[in-house]
C-alpha positions as CSV (number, residue, x, y, z in Angstrom):
1,M,-0.3,0.2,0.1
2,N,1.4,3.8,-0.9
3,F,-0.3,6.9,0.0
4,I,-0.3,10.1,-1.9
5,T,-0.3,12.5,0.7
6,P,1.7,10.6,4.0
7,I,2.2,14.2,5.8
8,F,-1.5,14.0,6.9
9,F,-0.1,10.9,9.3
10,L,0.9,14.1,11.5
11,L,-2.6,14.3,12.5
12,T,-2.3,11.5,14.4
13,V,-1.4,13.5,17.3
14,F,-5.0,14.2,17.7
15,L,-5.8,10.3,19.1
16,L,-3.3,11.6,22.4
17,A,-5.3,14.6,22.4
18,V,-8.6,12.3,22.9
19,I,-7.2,9.8,25.2
20,L,-5.9,13.0,27.5
21,F,-9.7,14.1,27.5
22,Y,-10.6,10.9,28.7
23,L,-7.9,11.0,31.3
24,F,-8.9,14.5,32.9
25,R,-12.4,14.4,31.8
26,K,-15.2,14.9,34.7
27,Q,-15.6,11.8,36.4
28,Y,-17.9,12.1,39.1
29,D,-21.0,14.3,40.4
30,R,-21.5,15.6,43.8
31,Q,-24.5,13.6,45.6
32,V,-25.3,13.8,49.4
33,I,-24.8,10.3,50.8
34,P,-25.5,8.8,54.1
35,S,-22.3,7.2,54.7
36,T,-18.9,7.1,52.9
37,L,-17.2,4.1,54.9
38,L,-18.0,1.9,51.8
39,W,-16.6,4.3,49.1
40,Q,-13.4,4.7,50.6
41,Q,-12.0,1.1,50.1
42,V,-13.3,1.6,46.5
43,M,-11.1,4.8,45.6
44,Q,-8.4,3.2,46.9
45,E,-8.6,0.4,44.5
46,W,-9.4,2.5,42.1
47,Q,-6.5,5.2,42.7
48,A,-4.2,2.3,42.6
49,T,-4.9,1.2,39.4
50,K,-2.5,1.6,36.4
51,W,-3.9,4.7,34.2
52,W,-3.8,2.3,31.3
53,K,-5.9,0.0,32.9
54,K,-8.1,2.8,33.2
55,L,-9.3,3.0,29.9
56,Q,-10.1,-0.9,29.5
57,N,-13.9,0.1,30.4
58,H,-14.4,2.8,27.9
59,L,-16.0,0.8,24.9
60,L,-16.8,4.8,23.5
61,L,-13.2,5.7,23.5
62,Y,-12.0,3.2,21.8
63,L,-14.6,3.5,18.4
64,Q,-14.1,7.1,18.5
65,L,-10.0,6.3,18.2
66,F,-11.0,4.2,15.6
67,I,-13.2,6.6,13.9
68,L,-11.0,9.4,14.2
69,L,-7.3,6.8,12.6
70,L,-10.0,5.6,9.8
71,L,-10.5,9.4,8.4
72,I,-6.6,10.1,9.3
73,V,-5.4,7.4,6.8
74,A,-8.1,8.4,4.1
75,L,-6.6,12.0,4.5
76,T,-3.5,10.6,3.2
77,R,-4.9,8.8,0.0
78,P,-4.2,5.4,0.1
79,F,-3.9,3.3,-2.9
80,L,-3.5,-0.4,-4.2
81,G,-1.4,-0.2,-7.3
82,M,-2.2,1.9,-10.3
83,N,-5.4,1.7,-12.7
84,V,-4.6,-0.6,-15.9
85,L,-6.1,2.2,-18.2
86,S,-4.6,5.3,-18.1
87,G,-5.8,8.5,-19.6
88,E,-9.4,10.4,-19.5
89,H,-11.2,8.9,-22.8
90,I,-10.6,5.0,-23.9
91,V,-11.2,3.8,-27.3
92,I,-12.4,0.1,-28.2
93,V,-12.3,-1.0,-32.0
94,L,-14.4,-4.1,-32.1
95,D,-13.9,-6.3,-35.2
96,T,-17.3,-7.7,-36.3
97,S,-15.9,-9.5,-39.3
98,A,-17.2,-13.1,-40.5
99,S,-14.2,-14.8,-39.3
100,M,-15.1,-13.5,-35.6
101,T,-17.7,-16.3,-35.8
102,V,-15.1,-18.9,-35.3
103,V,-16.0,-21.0,-32.5
104,E,-12.9,-21.5,-30.5
105,E,-12.9,-25.4,-28.7
106,A,-11.4,-24.2,-25.5
107,D,-14.0,-21.9,-25.1
108,E,-16.8,-23.2,-26.9
109,T,-17.9,-20.0,-28.1
110,T,-17.2,-17.6,-30.9
111,R,-14.3,-15.3,-31.2
112,F,-16.8,-12.7,-31.0
113,T,-18.2,-13.5,-27.7
114,I,-15.1,-14.1,-26.0
115,A,-14.1,-10.5,-27.5
116,K,-17.8,-8.9,-25.9
117,G,-16.6,-10.6,-22.9
118,E,-13.3,-9.1,-22.7
119,M,-14.5,-5.6,-23.3
120,E,-16.7,-6.1,-20.1
121,E,-13.6,-6.9,-18.3
122,L,-12.2,-3.7,-19.7
123,I,-15.1,-1.8,-18.7
124,D,-15.0,-3.2,-15.0
125,Q,-11.7,-1.5,-14.8
126,L,-12.8,2.1,-15.8
127,D,-12.1,4.5,-13.4
128,Q,-14.6,7.1,-14.4
129,Q,-13.4,7.0,-17.6
130,M,-15.1,8.1,-21.0
131,L,-15.5,5.3,-23.0
132,T,-16.2,4.7,-27.1
133,V,-16.8,2.1,-29.4
134,I,-16.3,1.8,-32.8
135,L,-17.3,-1.4,-34.9
136,A,-14.7,-2.3,-37.4
137,E,-16.9,-2.9,-40.5
138,E,-16.3,-2.2,-44.2
139,V,-17.2,1.6,-43.2
140,P,-16.2,2.0,-39.6
141,T,-19.2,3.1,-37.2
142,I,-19.3,4.4,-33.8
143,L,-22.0,2.4,-31.6
144,F,-21.7,5.0,-28.6
145,S,-19.2,7.9,-27.8
146,N,-18.0,9.6,-24.4
147,E,-20.8,7.1,-22.3
148,T,-19.5,7.0,-18.7
149,D,-22.2,4.9,-17.1
150,P,-21.2,1.2,-17.0
151,N,-24.7,-0.7,-17.4
152,V,-25.5,1.5,-20.3
153,M,-21.9,0.2,-22.3
154,K,-22.6,-3.2,-21.3
155,S,-26.1,-2.8,-22.8
156,K,-25.2,-1.7,-25.7
157,I,-22.2,-4.0,-26.6
158,N,-24.4,-6.9,-25.6
159,E,-26.6,-6.0,-28.3
160,V,-23.8,-6.1,-31.1
161,T,-24.1,-8.9,-33.6
162,P,-21.5,-9.7,-36.4
163,S,-21.7,-7.9,-39.5
164,Y,-19.9,-10.8,-41.6
165,Q,-18.4,-7.6,-43.7
166,H,-14.7,-7.4,-44.1
167,G,-13.4,-5.9,-41.0
168,N,-11.7,-2.7,-42.0
169,V,-9.8,-2.2,-38.5
170,E,-6.9,-0.3,-39.9
171,K,-9.7,2.8,-40.9
172,A,-11.2,1.9,-37.3
173,I,-8.0,3.0,-35.7
174,D,-7.6,5.8,-37.6
175,L,-11.2,7.4,-36.9
176,G,-10.0,6.5,-32.8
177,I,-6.6,8.2,-33.5
178,Q,-9.3,11.2,-34.5
179,I,-11.5,10.8,-31.7
180,L,-8.6,11.0,-28.9
181,S,-6.7,13.9,-30.9
182,G,-5.6,16.5,-28.1
183,T,-7.0,13.8,-25.4
184,S,-5.5,11.5,-23.1
185,G,-6.3,8.0,-23.4
186,E,-5.6,4.9,-25.2
187,I,-6.9,2.7,-27.8
188,H,-7.5,-1.3,-27.4
189,V,-8.5,-3.4,-30.5
190,Y,-10.4,-6.9,-30.3
191,S,-9.5,-8.6,-33.1
192,D,-8.2,-12.2,-34.8
193,L,-6.2,-10.8,-37.0
194,V,-4.1,-7.5,-36.7
195,R,-0.7,-7.1,-37.8
196,K,2.1,-4.4,-36.4
197,E,2.8,-3.1,-39.8
198,Q,-1.0,-2.3,-40.4
199,V,-0.9,0.1,-38.1
200,N,-0.1,3.9,-39.0
201,T,2.3,5.3,-36.0
202,N,3.1,8.5,-37.6
203,Y,-0.2,10.4,-35.8
204,L,-0.8,8.2,-33.2
205,Q,-0.8,10.4,-30.0
206,N,-1.8,7.7,-27.6
207,K,-1.0,4.4,-26.4
208,L,-2.5,1.5,-28.5
209,V,-3.4,-1.9,-27.2
210,V,-4.3,-4.7,-29.9
211,H,-5.8,-7.9,-28.3
212,S,-5.6,-11.0,-30.4
213,I,-8.6,-13.4,-30.3
214,G,-8.8,-16.6,-31.0
215,T,-6.2,-19.8,-31.6
216,S,-7.5,-22.1,-34.2
217,K,-5.7,-23.1,-37.4
218,E,-8.3,-25.8,-38.8
219,N,-10.2,-25.0,-41.9
220,L,-11.1,-25.9,-45.1
221,S,-12.9,-23.3,-47.3
222,L,-15.1,-23.1,-50.3
223,H,-13.1,-20.4,-52.1
224,T,-14.6,-19.6,-55.9
225,F,-17.5,-21.6,-57.6
226,G,-18.5,-20.7,-61.3
227,V,-20.8,-22.5,-63.9
228,S,-20.7,-21.9,-67.4
229,Q,-22.8,-23.8,-70.4
230,H,-20.8,-25.2,-73.5
231,T,-21.8,-26.9,-76.2
232,D,-20.9,-30.0,-74.5
233,G,-23.6,-29.2,-71.5
234,I,-23.3,-27.2,-68.5
235,N,-19.8,-27.5,-66.4
236,G,-18.7,-25.8,-63.3
237,L,-15.2,-25.0,-61.7
238,L,-14.6,-25.2,-57.8
239,T,-11.8,-23.9,-55.8
240,V,-11.0,-25.5,-52.3
241,Y,-8.6,-24.4,-49.7
242,N,-7.1,-26.1,-46.5
243,E,-5.9,-24.2,-44.5
244,S,-4.9,-26.8,-41.9
245,E,-1.9,-28.2,-41.3
246,E,-2.8,-32.0,-42.2
247,E,-4.3,-33.2,-45.1
248,Q,-7.8,-33.3,-45.3
249,L,-10.7,-35.4,-47.2
250,A,-13.1,-32.6,-48.7
251,R,-16.6,-34.1,-49.7
252,I,-18.6,-32.0,-51.4
253,T,-22.4,-32.1,-53.0
254,I,-23.8,-30.0,-55.9
255,E,-27.7,-29.1,-55.1
256,C,-30.9,-27.3,-56.0
257,D,-34.0,-26.5,-54.2
258,G,-32.8,-29.9,-51.7
259,Q,-31.7,-32.2,-54.4
260,V,-28.6,-33.4,-54.8
261,L,-27.1,-33.1,-58.3
262,T,-24.2,-34.3,-58.0
263,S,-21.2,-35.3,-55.3
264,F,-17.5,-36.1,-55.2
265,Q,-14.5,-36.2,-52.8
266,E,-10.9,-35.0,-53.0
267,L,-8.1,-35.2,-50.9
268,I,-6.2,-31.3,-50.1
269,G,-3.2,-31.2,-48.9
270,P,-2.0,-28.8,-46.0
271,G,-1.8,-25.4,-47.5
272,K,-3.0,-26.2,-50.9
273,L,-5.5,-24.4,-53.0
274,V,-7.3,-27.2,-55.4
275,Q,-9.4,-26.5,-58.6
276,L,-12.2,-29.0,-59.1
277,P,-13.9,-29.7,-62.2
278,I,-17.6,-30.2,-62.4
279,S,-19.4,-31.4,-65.5
280,D,-22.8,-32.6,-66.8
281,L,-24.9,-30.5,-64.9
282,P,-28.4,-30.0,-65.4
283,V,-30.0,-27.0,-66.1
284,K,-31.0,-25.3,-63.1
285,P,-32.0,-21.6,-61.9
286,Y,-28.7,-21.6,-59.4
287,Y,-26.6,-24.4,-58.3
288,K,-25.1,-24.3,-54.4
289,A,-22.1,-25.9,-53.2
290,V,-21.8,-27.8,-50.0
291,L,-18.8,-28.5,-48.4
292,N,-19.8,-31.4,-45.9
293,Y,-16.8,-30.7,-42.9
294,E,-17.3,-30.6,-39.3
295,D,-15.0,-27.6,-38.6
296,N,-15.5,-24.5,-36.4
297,Y,-16.0,-22.0,-39.3
298,V,-19.2,-22.8,-40.9
299,V,-19.9,-19.8,-42.9
300,D,-17.6,-20.5,-45.7
301,N,-18.6,-24.0,-46.3
302,T,-21.7,-23.0,-48.7
303,L,-21.4,-20.9,-52.1
304,F,-23.7,-20.2,-54.8
305,A,-23.2,-19.9,-58.5
306,F,-26.0,-18.5,-61.4
307,L,-25.9,-20.0,-64.8
308,G,-26.2,-17.3,-67.7
309,E,-26.1,-14.0,-65.5
310,N,-24.3,-12.9,-68.2
311,T,-25.4,-14.4,-71.0
312,S,-27.4,-12.6,-73.9
313,P,-31.1,-12.8,-74.2
314,T,-32.9,-14.5,-77.3
315,I,-34.3,-11.9,-79.1
316,H,-37.9,-13.5,-80.9
317,V,-39.0,-10.9,-83.7
318,V,-42.8,-11.6,-84.5
319,G,-44.1,-10.3,-87.3
320,E,-42.8,-7.8,-89.8
321,I,-40.7,-5.0,-88.2
322,N,-39.0,-2.0,-89.5
323,S,-35.6,-3.1,-91.7
324,F,-33.2,-0.5,-89.2
325,T,-35.1,-2.2,-86.0
326,A,-33.9,-5.7,-87.1
327,R,-30.6,-4.6,-88.4
328,A,-29.5,-2.6,-85.2
329,L,-30.9,-5.8,-83.3
330,N,-28.5,-8.0,-84.8
331,Y,-25.4,-6.6,-82.6
332,F,-26.7,-7.2,-79.3
333,T,-27.5,-11.0,-79.7
334,T,-26.5,-13.9,-82.1
335,D,-29.4,-15.4,-81.4
336,L,-32.2,-13.4,-83.3
337,I,-35.2,-15.2,-84.2
338,Q,-37.8,-14.4,-86.4
339,S,-41.4,-15.6,-86.8
340,D,-44.5,-14.6,-88.1
341,N,-46.4,-16.0,-84.8
342,L,-45.7,-16.2,-81.2
343,S,-44.9,-19.7,-80.2
344,N,-46.8,-21.6,-77.3
345,E,-43.4,-22.8,-75.6
346,T,-42.0,-20.1,-72.8
347,D,-38.1,-19.3,-72.7
348,E,-37.2,-17.9,-69.7
349,N,-34.5,-15.6,-71.5
350,V,-36.6,-14.0,-74.3
351,I,-37.5,-10.2,-75.6
352,Y,-39.7,-10.2,-77.8
353,I,-40.4,-7.5,-80.3
354,L,-43.3,-6.3,-82.3
355,E,-45.1,-4.0,-84.5
356,D,-48.5,-3.0,-85.1
357,A,-49.8,-5.9,-82.5
358,P,-53.0,-5.7,-80.7
359,D,-52.5,-6.6,-76.9
360,N,-54.6,-10.0,-77.3
361,E,-51.3,-10.8,-79.5
362,W,-48.7,-9.4,-76.9
363,P,-46.8,-12.4,-75.6
364,N,-46.5,-13.2,-71.8
365,G,-43.1,-12.0,-71.6
366,P,-41.2,-8.9,-71.5
367,A,-41.5,-6.9,-75.2
368,L,-40.8,-4.1,-77.1
369,I,-43.8,-2.9,-79.3
370,F,-44.1,-0.7,-81.8
371,S,-46.8,1.3,-83.1
372,P,-49.5,-0.8,-81.1
373,T,-53.1,-1.3,-82.1
374,D,-56.2,-1.0,-80.3
375,G,-57.1,-3.7,-77.9
376,E,-58.6,-4.4,-74.8
377,S,-56.3,-2.8,-72.1
378,I,-54.9,0.1,-74.3
379,H,-56.9,2.6,-76.5
380,I,-55.5,4.0,-79.6
381,K,-56.7,6.7,-82.0
382,D,-55.5,7.4,-85.5
383,K,-52.2,8.8,-86.2
384,E,-51.6,12.2,-85.7
385,N,-48.8,14.9,-86.3
386,L,-47.2,16.2,-83.6
387,Q,-47.6,19.5,-82.9
388,D,-45.5,20.2,-80.0
389,P,-42.1,19.6,-78.6
390,V,-41.0,16.8,-77.0
391,Q,-40.9,16.6,-73.1
392,I,-38.4,14.6,-72.0
393,I,-38.7,12.4,-68.4
394,E,-35.2,11.3,-67.1
395,D,-34.6,7.7,-67.6
396,T,-32.7,5.0,-67.9
397,L,-33.9,4.3,-71.0
398,F,-32.5,7.4,-72.4
399,Q,-29.0,7.3,-71.2
400,Y,-26.7,8.5,-73.6
401,V,-29.8,9.5,-76.1
402,D,-30.5,12.6,-77.4
403,M,-34.1,12.8,-78.1
404,E,-34.3,16.4,-78.8
405,Q,-32.0,15.7,-81.9
406,V,-34.7,13.4,-83.3
407,Y,-37.4,14.4,-86.0
408,I,-41.0,12.6,-85.1
409,Q,-43.3,13.3,-87.8
410,S,-46.8,11.8,-86.2
411,S,-47.5,8.9,-83.4
412,K,-50.5,7.3,-82.3
413,P,-52.0,8.8,-79.3
414,Y,-52.8,5.8,-76.7
415,V,-53.8,5.8,-72.9
416,M,-52.7,2.6,-71.3
417,R,-52.6,3.8,-67.3
418,E,-50.5,0.8,-66.2
419,L,-47.3,2.6,-67.9
420,E,-45.3,5.7,-67.0
421,T,-44.9,8.0,-70.0
422,I,-41.0,8.6,-70.0
423,L,-41.5,11.1,-73.5
424,A,-44.7,12.9,-74.8
425,S,-45.4,15.5,-77.2
426,G,-47.9,17.8,-75.2
427,E,-50.9,15.6,-73.9
428,M,-49.9,12.6,-76.1
429,P,-47.8,9.9,-75.1
430,L,-44.9,8.7,-77.1
431,I,-42.9,5.8,-75.3
432,S,-44.0,4.5,-72.2
433,K,-42.6,2.3,-69.7
434,G,-43.8,-0.6,-67.0
435,Y,-45.2,-3.7,-66.1
436,Y,-48.0,-5.1,-68.0
437,K,-49.1,-8.9,-66.6
438,G,-46.0,-9.2,-64.6
439,N,-43.4,-8.9,-67.2
440,P,-41.4,-5.8,-68.0
441,I,-42.7,-3.9,-71.3
442,I,-41.6,-0.6,-73.4
443,L,-44.3,1.2,-75.6
444,V,-43.2,3.1,-78.5
445,G,-46.0,5.0,-80.1
446,F,-44.6,5.8,-83.4
447,N,-43.8,4.0,-86.2
448,I,-40.1,4.0,-87.0
449,S,-40.5,4.8,-90.3
450,D,-42.2,8.1,-89.6
451,T,-38.7,9.2,-88.1
452,D,-35.3,9.7,-88.6
453,W,-34.4,8.1,-85.6
454,P,-32.2,5.6,-87.1
455,L,-30.3,8.2,-88.6
456,H,-28.8,8.8,-85.3
457,S,-26.3,6.9,-83.0
458,S,-28.7,7.4,-80.6
459,F,-31.1,4.9,-81.6
460,P,-29.3,1.7,-80.9
461,I,-28.2,2.6,-78.0
462,F,-31.9,3.4,-76.7
463,L,-32.0,-0.3,-77.8
464,Y,-29.4,-1.2,-75.8
465,N,-30.9,0.4,-72.9
466,A,-34.2,-1.1,-73.4
467,I,-32.7,-4.9,-74.0
468,N,-31.6,-3.9,-70.5
469,F,-34.6,-2.6,-68.7
470,L,-36.5,-5.8,-70.0
471,T,-33.9,-8.4,-69.1
472,E,-33.9,-6.9,-65.7
473,K,-36.6,-8.5,-64.4
474,Q,-35.7,-11.8,-65.1
475,Q,-32.0,-11.5,-64.4
476,F,-30.2,-12.8,-61.2
477,L,-29.4,-9.7,-59.3
478,G,-26.4,-11.4,-58.9
479,Y,-23.6,-11.7,-55.9
480,V,-23.4,-9.1,-53.1
481,K,-21.9,-8.6,-49.9
482,P,-23.6,-8.7,-46.6
483,S,-25.3,-5.9,-45.9
484,E,-24.4,-3.9,-49.4
485,K,-27.2,-1.9,-51.0
486,L,-28.2,-3.2,-54.5
487,P,-29.5,-1.0,-57.4
488,V,-33.2,-2.6,-58.1
489,S,-35.7,-1.1,-60.5
490,H,-39.0,-2.1,-59.2
491,D,-42.2,-3.0,-61.0
492,S,-44.4,0.3,-60.8
493,Q,-47.5,-2.1,-60.2
494,A,-46.2,-3.6,-57.3
495,T,-48.0,-3.7,-54.1
496,N,-45.5,-5.2,-52.1
497,G,-42.1,-6.1,-52.1
498,V,-40.1,-9.0,-49.7
499,I,-36.6,-10.8,-49.5
500,V,-37.0,-14.2,-48.0
501,N,-34.3,-16.6,-47.5
502,E,-33.5,-20.3,-49.4
503,T,-36.4,-21.7,-47.1
504,D,-39.0,-19.4,-48.0
505,Q,-38.6,-17.2,-44.7
506,E,-39.4,-13.6,-44.8
507,V,-36.2,-11.6,-43.9
508,M,-37.1,-8.5,-44.2
509,N,-39.5,-6.0,-46.4
510,V,-38.9,-3.6,-49.3
511,N,-39.3,-0.4,-49.7
512,L,-40.9,0.0,-53.0
513,D,-40.1,3.9,-53.5
514,E,-36.5,3.4,-52.9
515,S,-34.1,2.5,-56.0
516,F,-32.1,0.1,-54.2
517,I,-32.0,-2.9,-51.3
518,Q,-30.2,-3.5,-48.5
519,A,-28.6,-6.7,-48.6
520,P,-29.2,-9.6,-45.4
521,R,-26.5,-9.2,-43.1
522,I,-26.2,-13.4,-43.0
523,P,-24.3,-15.1,-45.9
524,G,-26.7,-17.4,-47.9
525,L,-29.0,-17.6,-51.1
526,Y,-32.3,-15.1,-51.3
527,K,-35.2,-14.0,-53.0
528,L,-36.5,-10.6,-54.1
529,I,-40.3,-11.2,-54.4
530,E,-42.4,-8.7,-55.7
531,E,-46.2,-8.8,-55.7
532,T,-48.9,-7.1,-58.2
533,E,-52.4,-8.0,-58.8
534,G,-52.8,-11.4,-59.9
535,S,-48.8,-12.1,-60.4
536,K,-45.8,-12.2,-58.5
537,S,-42.1,-12.1,-59.8
538,E,-39.1,-13.6,-57.8
539,R,-35.7,-13.0,-58.6
540,L,-32.3,-14.3,-57.0
541,F,-29.2,-13.0,-55.2
542,T,-26.4,-14.6,-53.2
543,V,-25.0,-12.9,-50.3
544,A,-21.2,-13.7,-49.7
545,I,-18.4,-13.0,-47.5
546,D,-15.2,-11.5,-48.6
547,T,-12.2,-13.9,-50.0
548,E,-10.0,-12.5,-47.0
549,E,-12.8,-13.8,-44.4
550,K,-12.4,-17.3,-45.6
551,Y,-8.9,-17.7,-43.4
552,I,-9.3,-17.9,-39.9
553,H,-5.4,-17.8,-38.8
554,T,-4.9,-15.5,-36.3
555,G,-2.2,-12.7,-34.9
556,T,-0.5,-12.2,-31.8
557,S,-1.3,-9.5,-28.6
558,F,1.0,-6.4,-29.2
559,I,1.3,-2.9,-27.7
560,V,2.4,0.2,-29.6
561,E,3.3,3.2,-27.6
562,A,2.5,6.8,-29.1
563,N,4.9,8.8,-31.3
564,E,7.3,10.3,-28.9
565,E,7.2,13.8,-31.2
566,N,3.0,13.5,-30.8
567,A,2.8,11.5,-27.5
568,I,-0.2,12.9,-25.1
569,N,1.2,12.3,-21.5
570,S,-1.8,10.1,-20.1
571,E,-1.0,9.6,-16.2
572,E,-1.6,6.5,-14.6
573,K,-4.7,6.9,-12.3
574,P,-4.1,5.0,-9.0
575,N,-6.7,2.5,-7.4
576,E,-7.4,4.8,-4.4
577,I,-9.3,3.3,-1.2
578,W,-9.8,6.2,0.9
579,H,-13.3,6.3,-0.1
580,W,-14.2,2.7,1.6
581,L,-12.1,4.3,4.7
582,V,-14.6,6.8,5.1
583,L,-17.2,4.6,4.6
584,V,-16.3,2.0,7.1
585,A,-15.8,5.1,9.9
586,F,-19.5,6.3,9.1
587,V,-20.6,2.6,10.1
588,V,-18.2,2.7,12.9
589,L,-19.7,6.1,13.8
590,L,-23.5,4.8,13.8
591,I,-22.6,2.1,15.9
592,E,-20.8,4.3,18.4
593,W,-24.2,6.1,18.4
594,E,-25.6,3.0,19.3
595,V,-23.4,1.9,22.5
596,Y,-23.9,5.5,23.9
597,R,-27.9,5.4,23.5
598,R,-27.5,2.4,25.3
599,G,-24.8,2.7,27.9
600,I,-23.3,-0.5,26.8
601,T,-19.6,-0.7,28.6
602,I,-16.8,-3.2,28.7
């Protein structure tokens, strides 16, 4: 035990003063008694007693001396060692990446849970210091700042869950350095892998402590998976990495909707990345590669692949269309089919091009329709010459397309409330787009022969943009990272949108007024479902972790002291116990008062 102000020990002289007061205080009251014969013997015995024995029967004295002694020692400010945390502000950086979900066998829990437990231990060591917690996600976020209530700190930390994103610890540390700029304190990092060379010490003004979490090294993971269609069928390629120090047997199945399409196994050497070819796969909307291997890290044991998400659609031209349009379409696909009538068979990757067709002859699929004729859902008037200049609504169909330079002589006025008009002349709609019976559709009210549009370079660009819009509905949304924002065009007639997981459990609702969706946090296969009156559309996408998160090896703990040029002195706080001494003195005072009230002696 040490003392901050030992000079107050000089006050112990007051202990002697209290004793002297007791020795010389008035001890008798004058009373009239009938005889002093019996008192003389008692007085003689008491006068013969040593002075220190005269104090033995004074319990109140002892209690008062003890109280005074406690207060004197409290004034000296005794302390037991120094506080582990120095400075007035502590910053914690917590890694929330996917690799923090590895289960450590020794603790039978995840690295993330272990890190949160160590953070709570640090909170218990705070000495009225402020605490800020930064979550090391792909874009670091502040969980809370300048908090002083330990209960609030622990409550908010317990609510944190893994983000499964790649943990950008370097940026999180830089953010912590900015928060502590000009302030004394420390930065504590809880992560499974931080290297000393990753820390930028040029602007480090405070002590940096890295707590390495986890020790597991045994892992077998799927790194990449893709499929493609060739003349000999559908083939795939899968890469498997063995991070273990021993040879491992990888048992792999390729599935779709719970059905096993093929299975195989391969021995993978230690530290080896092996490519495994897959052949003769049937046509499926998606393919799921599953690594049947029991390890402590499960999120890297599954991968998804989509067939033909980048393949060009088949363009089906129905009937006669303008020759300039047909010639331009040849630039966008090698699979152009022209027929007089619609086929009864449906294709999932086809776009229909029609001209002068009523709505009862429109196909059940994405369509670009020029100069439509009167029908049940659309009302067409006779062709009229344009009187007013064109009005252009900003839209992706007109990206790099300047319609003001295009001459349009005449068009057919039409009314179709299901569609959104994006080009008009006065009150006359010229081009509209939207969804009809659950399918994307583009309606062009004029005939191309009544314009000079084919003479402009913007005409093939418009067709390209139109094909992209028409295929977006049926294309897979692709691969996204956890919680990533994904641009999406919603059906204008959709009344409800949800995202469901592989087992069709609803994960979240979709705001149809926004031009994007936020991907779920947990890796896996998901569907974006949009409902309209009488129809429903589905688009698949998969949430996958970053390749960096497929390695589970850990680093070591280390401490980096502040740069001497920028260092801010952070005096260590002693663990003072004076307040406990004052508390004990108060309790003894209560006891002393009770002894006095009852007149207890010993």
